[in-house]
N, C-alpha and C positions, 0 to 999 in steps of 0.2 A: 137971170141965166135965162139966156134966149135960145129959144128951141128951132133946130133948123128941120125941115121933114122936106124930102125929097122924092120923084119918081119920075121917070122919064114915060111911062106907059099908061099913068094914069093921072085923073086931078086928085089932088088933096083935098078933100072937102072939110067943111067946118065939124063935122060928127068925126072923121078920123083925128082931126088935130087934137079935138075934147078929148078923145079915147087914151091918145097917147098923152096928153098933160096929165090926163087921171093916173096913169100908170106911173108916170114920171113922180106926182104928188107922194105914191106910196114909197118911192125909192127916198123922197126929202126926209120921211120919219126916220130914216136911220142916222139921221144929224151928221150927213156928211155932203159937202158944197159939190154939186154936179157943175161942172164947167163945159161949155158949149154943148149940149148933146143934140146929135147928130140921128136922125132915121133916115134910111133909105129903104123905099116900098119898090119891090118887083114884081111885075104882074108875068105870071106864069101861064102857063095854057090851062092848068087844072088846080093851081094855087098860088098863093101870094109869099113871097121871100121878103122878110123886114130882116134888115140889119140895123144896127145900133152900134154908136161909138161915143162914149160919153168921159169925160177927164173928170179925174178928182184929183184933191191933194195928195193923195196917196198911190195913186197910179192910174191908169189909164183902163177903161172896160170896153171888152167887145163882145157882142152877141149876136148870133144869127137863128131864125126859124122859119119852119118855112111851115104850110097848112093851108087848108083849102078854103077856111074863113080866114078874112083880114083879120079881125078883130081877136081871133083866137092865136094867130101868128104874132099880134103886137103882144098879147099875153103872155105866151111862151119866151118871147125876148126878154120881158120885164123882170119874170120870175130867174131868168137866167144871169140877168144883170144884180138885181140882189142876192142871189148868191155869189156871185162874184165880188160882190160889195160888203157881205157879210165876210167872206175869206181875208178880203184886204184890212178890215177892222181888226178882225181876231190875229192877224199877222203884226200888225200894226202895235197892238195891247199885248201880245208876247216879247216885245225887244223892250 
């Protein structure tokens, strides 16, 4: 899995990359292959906006969140992705 993180307004530090990798590891525990995860970080005047898109064999996931703290924004995105991933798995198992 190759993780792509980009931002035009700020530098992606090793700490930011590590935090995103930790959040993706949590998603990997759901036993689904994550294909080409891409995170885009936008610095707003009073907050950070994080967008994520991830492919899976069952469909594509997209989540967006903003928060005044970057790490909390990343956590919110991960929770949204986790919810979508669970719904995809349940939908697949129902068929």
